[in-house]
C-alpha positions, 0 to 999 in steps of 0.5 A, a space after each residue: 474462497 468457496 469458488 477457489 478464487 482469491 479476492 484482491 487485497 491491499 498491502 504497504 508498497 514499501 517502508 513508510 517513515 513519518 514524524 509528527 510533533 504535537 505540543 512538543 511531544 514527538 511522534 515517530 511512525 513506521 509502516 512496514 509490509 509483513 507476512 507473519 506475526 514473527 515478522 511483525 514482532 521483529 519490526 516492533 523489537 527493532 523500533 524499540 531498540 532504536 528508540 530505547 530512550 523513548 517513553 512509549 513505542 505503540 504498535 499494531 499489526 494485521 496479518 491476512 493469513 488467519 485474520 490476525 489483528 493485534 495492538 498495544 498502547 505500551 503504557 499510554 491510556 487504554 484505547 488512545 494509541 494502538 487501537 486508533 492506529 489499527 483503525 487507520 489500516 482497517 479503514 484503508 483495507 490494508 493487510 499484512 502490515 505492521 505499524 509502530 509509533 514511538 513517542 518522546 514526551 514533550 512535557 505537556 499532557 495531550 489528553 485522551 482525545 489528543 493522544 488518539 488524534 496524534 497516534 492515528 495521524 502519525 500512523 496515517 502519515 507513515 502509511 502515506 509514505 509507504 504507499 499502497 499496492 493492490 495484490 490481485 490476479 493480472 493478465 499480462 498483455 504484449 502489444 504493438 502500436 504506432 507512435 501516434 497511438 501510444 498516448 491513447 494506449 496509455 490512457 486506455 490502460 489507465 482507464 482499465 486499471 492497468 499498469 505498464 511494465 515495459 516499453 520498447 521504442 523501435 520502429 513501433 512501440 512495444 508495450 508489456 502491460 498488466 490488466 486486472 484479469 476480469 477487465 482484460 478481454 474488454 481492454 483488448 476489444 477496446 484497443 481493437 475498436 479504437 485502432 480499427 484493428 491496427 493495434 496488435 495485442 496478445 495475452 502472455 499469461 496470468 500473474 498474482 502479484 502486487 502493483 502500486 495502487 496509491 503512490 507514496 507521498 513525499 514529506 514536505 
């Protein structure tokens, strides 16, 4: 960036696995956080080896460094697999990601529209299973509050887009929280105002790191 700052961006939180069946065709999806094309191609190779007897293993990946986007239909009709999968991640703003969808053909043709829907749906299911984290600059804050103030502090932390890293329940409640850097000053002022100055908070440094944004969804 021209001003030397790094904008926040989104990545998969973990590995997301999902499966979807459409007219007896079985679609198996996996979404993984990667940081290079080399890592992405390793994931693709591993999935191809794992499902060596499948007809297709389609894939896509987006690498933030260099703005790299690649995809493959792996023998499916052009535009029916890799690109629709890629669009799932573009729509969600997710980068540093690799997704594979392996198809076991069920004997019934799905048509171009059916394939687009099946591949994109499986990719979305695997992203939901992985969860999404936001990578941004955080301000670490240490604070102390009473037990009667604790729930309100949790609510205000959530309202300011923060997360609680650690909690220690002793004579008082000690919390370590992360607040988006641009909201940290307002957050601390809010704690002071709502507690009439009885909540003690102090800054404990800056961190550029991922934190959960959308929690993984469990398959039913």
